[in-house]
C-alpha positions in Angstrom: 109.6 105.7 23.4 111.3 103.7 26.3 110.6 100.0 26.8 108.5 100.6 29.9 106.4 103.3 28.2 105.9 101.1 25.1 104.8 98.1 27.3 102.4 100.4 29.2 100.9 101.5 25.8 100.5 97.9 24.7 99.1 96.9 28.1 96.5 99.5 27.8 95.6 98.5 24.3 92.3 97.2 25.7 91.4 100.6 26.9 92.1 104.2 26.0 93.7 105.9 29.0 91.1 105.9 31.8 89.6 103.7 34.4 86.3 103.5 32.7 88.4 101.8 30.1 88.9 103.7 26.9 91.0 100.1 27.9 90.0 99.0 23.7 89.8 96.2 24.8 88.1 96.3 27.7 82.7 91.6 26.5 79.6 90.0 25.4 76.9 87.9 27.1 73.3 86.8 26.9 71.2 88.3 29.7 69.1 86.0 31.8 67.2 87.9 34.5 67.6 86.9 38.1 65.4 87.9 41.0 66.6 90.6 43.3 67.6 87.8 45.7 70.6 86.9 43.4 73.2 88.3 45.7 72.4 92.0 46.0 73.3 93.3 49.4 71.6 96.5 50.5 74.1 98.8 52.1 73.8 101.9 54.3 74.3 104.7 51.8 75.5 107.3 54.2 78.4 105.2 55.4 79.5 103.7 52.0 78.6 106.5 49.7 78.1 109.8 51.5 75.7 112.2 49.7 73.8 109.5 47.8 70.1 108.9 48.6 68.4 105.6 49.3 67.4 103.7 46.2 63.8 103.3 45.4 64.0 99.6 44.8 66.6 96.8 44.8 68.4 96.1 41.5 68.7 92.8 39.6 72.5 92.2 39.4 72.7 90.5 36.0 70.1 92.7 34.4 71.8 95.8 35.7 75.2 94.8 34.3 73.8 93.8 31.0 71.9 97.1 30.7 75.0 99.2 31.3 77.0 97.1 28.8 74.4 97.4 26.1 73.9 101.1 26.6 77.6 101.7 25.7 77.2 100.3 22.2 73.6 101.2 21.4 73.3 104.8 22.6 74.5 108.0 20.9 76.2 110.3 23.3 78.8 113.0 23.6 80.5 114.8 26.5 83.6 115.4 28.5 85.4 112.6 30.4 87.8 113.4 33.2 90.3 110.8 34.4 92.3 111.2 37.7 94.6 109.4 40.0 97.1 110.4 42.6 99.7 111.2 39.9 97.7 113.0 37.2 94.5 114.4 35.8 93.4 114.6 32.2 90.3 115.3 30.1 88.9 114.2 26.8 86.0 115.1 24.5 84.1 112.0 23.6 81.5 111.3 21.0 79.9 107.9 20.2 77.4 107.3 17.4 75.5 104.3 16.1 73.9 104.0 12.6 72.3 100.6 11.9 75.1 98.1 12.6 77.9 100.7 12.3 79.7 102.3 15.2 81.7 105.5 15.2 83.7 107.0 18.0 85.8 110.2 18.4 88.0 111.0 21.4 90.0 114.2 21.5 92.6 114.8 24.2 92.2 118.1 25.9 95.6 118.0 27.6 99.2 117.7 26.4 100.1 116.9 22.8 97.0 117.3 20.5 95.8 113.9 19.4 92.5 112.3 18.4 91.3 108.7 18.4 88.9 107.9 15.6 87.2 104.6 15.6 84.9 103.0 12.9 83.8 99.6 14.2 87.0 97.8 15.2 89.4 100.0 13.2 91.1 102.7 15.2 93.2 105.6 14.0 95.2 107.6 16.5 96.0 110.9 14.8 98.9 113.2 15.9 98.4 116.4 13.9 101.6 118.2 14.9 103.8 115.3 13.9 101.6 114.4 10.9 101.4 110.8 12.1 98.5 108.4 12.2 98.7 105.0 13.9 96.1 102.4 12.6 95.2 99.4 14.8 92.6 96.8 15.0 91.2 96.8 18.5 88.5 95.0 20.5 86.1 97.8 21.3 84.0 95.7 23.7 85.9 96.9 26.8 86.2 100.6 26.0 84.5 102.9 28.3 81.7 103.2 29.0 81.4 99.5 28.2 82.1 97.5 31.3 82.4 93.7 30.7 84.9 91.6 28.8 82.9 88.4 29.5 79.4 87.4 30.5 77.7 88.9 33.5 77.3 85.5 35.0 81.1 85.1 35.1 81.7 88.5 36.6 79.2 87.8 39.4 81.1 84.7 40.3 84.1 86.9 41.1 82.5 90.1 42.3 79.5 90.8 44.5 77.2 93.6 43.4 76.1 95.8 46.3 73.6 98.6 45.9 74.9 101.9 47.4 72.1 104.3 46.5 71.2 107.1 44.0 73.5 110.0 43.2 74.0 112.6 40.5 76.8 112.8 37.9 77.0 115.4 35.1 73.6 116.6 36.1 71.9 113.2 35.6 70.4 110.8 38.2 72.5 107.7 38.6 72.2 104.3 40.4 75.4 103.7 42.4 76.6 100.1 42.9 79.8 98.5 44.2 81.2 95.4 42.4 83.0 94.1 45.5 85.9 91.7 44.8 85.4 88.4 46.5 89.1 87.9 47.0 92.3 89.9 47.2 93.4 89.2 43.6 91.5 92.1 42.1 90.2 95.5 42.9 86.6 96.4 43.6 84.7 98.8 41.3 82.3 101.6 42.3 80.0 102.5 39.4 77.5 105.2 38.6 75.0 104.4 35.8 72.4 106.7 34.3 69.0 105.8 35.7 67.2 106.6 32.4 69.5 104.8 29.9 71.9 102.7 31.9 75.0 104.4 30.4 77.9 104.4 32.8 78.7 108.0 34.0 81.5 107.3 36.5 83.7 104.5 37.7 86.1 104.3 40.6 88.7 101.7 41.2 88.7 100.9 44.9 91.6 99.5 46.9 91.5 96.9 49.6 91.3 99.6 52.3 88.4 101.4 50.6 90.6 104.1 49.1 89.9 105.4 45.5 92.9 104.5 43.3 91.6 105.9 40.1 88.4 107.6 38.9 86.9 108.5 35.6 83.7 110.5 35.2 81.7 112.5 32.7 81.5 116.1 33.8 79.0 117.0 31.1 77.1 114.6 28.9 74.3 114.6 26.3 72.7 111.2 25.5 70.5 110.3 22.5 72.1 113.0 20.4 71.8 113.0 16.6 74.5 110.7 15.1 77.2 112.6 13.2 79.4 109.8 11.7 81.1 112.5 9.5 82.9 113.7 12.5 84.8 110.4 12.4 84.9 109.6 8.7 85.7 113.2 7.6 89.1 113.5 9.2 90.0 110.0 8.0 89.7 111.3 4.4 92.2 114.1 5.2 95.3 112.1 6.0 97.2 113.2 2.9 100.7 114.1 4.0 100.5 112.0 7.1 102.8 109.1 7.9 100.5 106.2 8.4 101.9 103.5 10.7 100.4 100.0 11.1 102.0 98.3 14.1 102.9 94.7 13.4 101.1 91.9 15.3 101.4 88.2 14.6 99.0 85.9 16.4 100.9 83.2 18.3 100.6 81.0 21.4 102.7 80.3 24.5 103.3 76.8 23.4 104.5 77.9 19.9 107.0 80.2 21.6 108.4 77.6 24.0 106.4 78.5 27.1 103.6 77.0 29.2 101.4 78.5 31.8 100.6 76.8 35.1 97.7 77.7 37.3 96.8 81.4 36.7 95.1 83.5 39.4 91.6 82.4 40.0 89.0 83.7 37.5 91.4 84.8 34.8 91.4 83.4 31.3 93.6 83.9 28.3 92.1 86.3 25.8 94.9 86.8 23.3 98.5 85.9 22.5 100.5 87.8 19.9 104.0 88.9 19.0 104.3 92.7 18.7 106.9 95.2 17.7 107.7 98.0 20.1 108.2 100.2 17.1 104.8 101.3 15.6 106.4 101.4 12.2 107.6 97.8 12.6 111.1 98.6 11.4 113.6 95.8 11.2 115.6 95.3 14.3 113.1 96.9 16.6 112.4 95.0 19.9 109.7 92.4 19.6 107.7 91.2 22.6 105.2 88.3 23.1 102.1 89.7 24.8 99.5 87.5 26.5 96.3 89.1 27.7 94.2 87.6 30.5 90.9 88.8 31.8 88.5 88.0 34.6 85.6 89.6 32.7 86.1 93.0 34.3 89.8 93.8 34.3 92.8 92.8 32.3 96.4 91.7 32.9 99.1 91.8 30.2 102.1 89.5 30.4 105.1 90.5 28.2 108.0 88.1 27.4 111.1 89.4 25.6 114.9 88.7 25.4 116.8 90.4 28.2 118.7 93.5 27.1 121.0 95.2 29.7 120.6 98.5 27.8 116.8 98.5 28.1 116.2 96.3 31.2 117.6 97.4 34.5 115.3 97.8 37.5 113.4 94.7 38.7 110.5 95.0 41.0 107.1 96.7 41.2 105.9 100.1 40.3 102.5 101.7 40.5 100.6 104.6 38.9 97.0 104.9 40.2 95.5 101.5 40.0 98.0 100.2 37.4 100.7 98.0 38.8 103.8 96.7 36.9 106.0 93.9 38.0 109.3 93.2 36.1 111.9 90.5 36.7 114.8 88.9 34.9 114.7 85.1 34.5 118.0 83.8 32.9 118.1 85.5 29.4 114.5 86.6 29.5 112.8 89.7 30.8 109.3 89.3 32.1 106.8 92.1 32.7 103.3 91.8 34.1 101.0 94.9 34.0 97.4 95.5 35.0 94.9 97.2 37.2 95.3 94.5 39.9 97.2 94.2 43.2 100.9 93.4 42.8 100.5 89.9 44.3 98.3 89.0 41.3 101.0 90.0 38.9 103.6 88.0 40.8 101.4 84.9 40.6 101.2 85.3 36.8 104.9 85.5 36.5 105.5 82.6 38.8 103.1 80.4 36.8 105.0 80.9 33.6 107.5 78.3 32.7 109.7 77.5 29.7 108.9 74.2 28.1 111.4 71.5 28.3 113.0 70.7 25.0 
């Protein structure tokens, strides 16, 4: 795995592969209802979301956000999720079950190399059957699709304006359609479809500054309130005999402990995690190690990677983009800095500019 691919994998460790954030990461809050006057802006459906019909009643912004977030963790569902951007399209079979306070999730890739993600609570096994390899990680599942928030709904609504677009259908189900409109140019807007009956997110689009769709993820078929089948997750985990089980090394740290300090970060972002990680899942001696700092505005994430400069691995400075995911890399003396996230490139440049080495 190249350095850029390895960093991209770590940067997406808060989600699994799609805009509706299988981004493990991708969120908790207490819901306090607001009246419909709390910032909802009624939009003309035919101009902003052709094909959707007029909503029957205005929505309560905070209650709507909290309902969609809770549905992701409390509902049993299974279906097919399709992710697409300008460069690629992929599909996964998804199953999520709850029993008491236990959560189980199974995601099977339907394209490329066969692989499965099996999650029991916060422990995630990524299984590669052909290679007989299983990678075990502890992940924050609060931001995995179809969960939405990585912070309270109050904070999100300070940075995004929720606009009602109408009612549409996704995977054969009626859905409320809303736009979380970014209030500045530091983040992308989100267009969301949530099941009217349960609140479960059915589709999400990342929307650029000019209104273009940068990435989209949507269920193409879905069953909700199915009978839980935790054995679909626990069963395969009992059949890993003969597999090479890798546990990537991660050591919690801080910028200060590593000789760095962060100035003013882009508005609305807060540090979520700081850790040293090996780029080799097996954690073999001599493998490159990076310091990863994760920031979130409550809806999206930015990862900042710091590592010693290596002329063999680090060559091209500048910005690259795939769908909504931008990457900005630059050399600073003997250090290589990489910022990655589903945000505009200017946001990443501000993160890098705010990072300074502490004076000794």
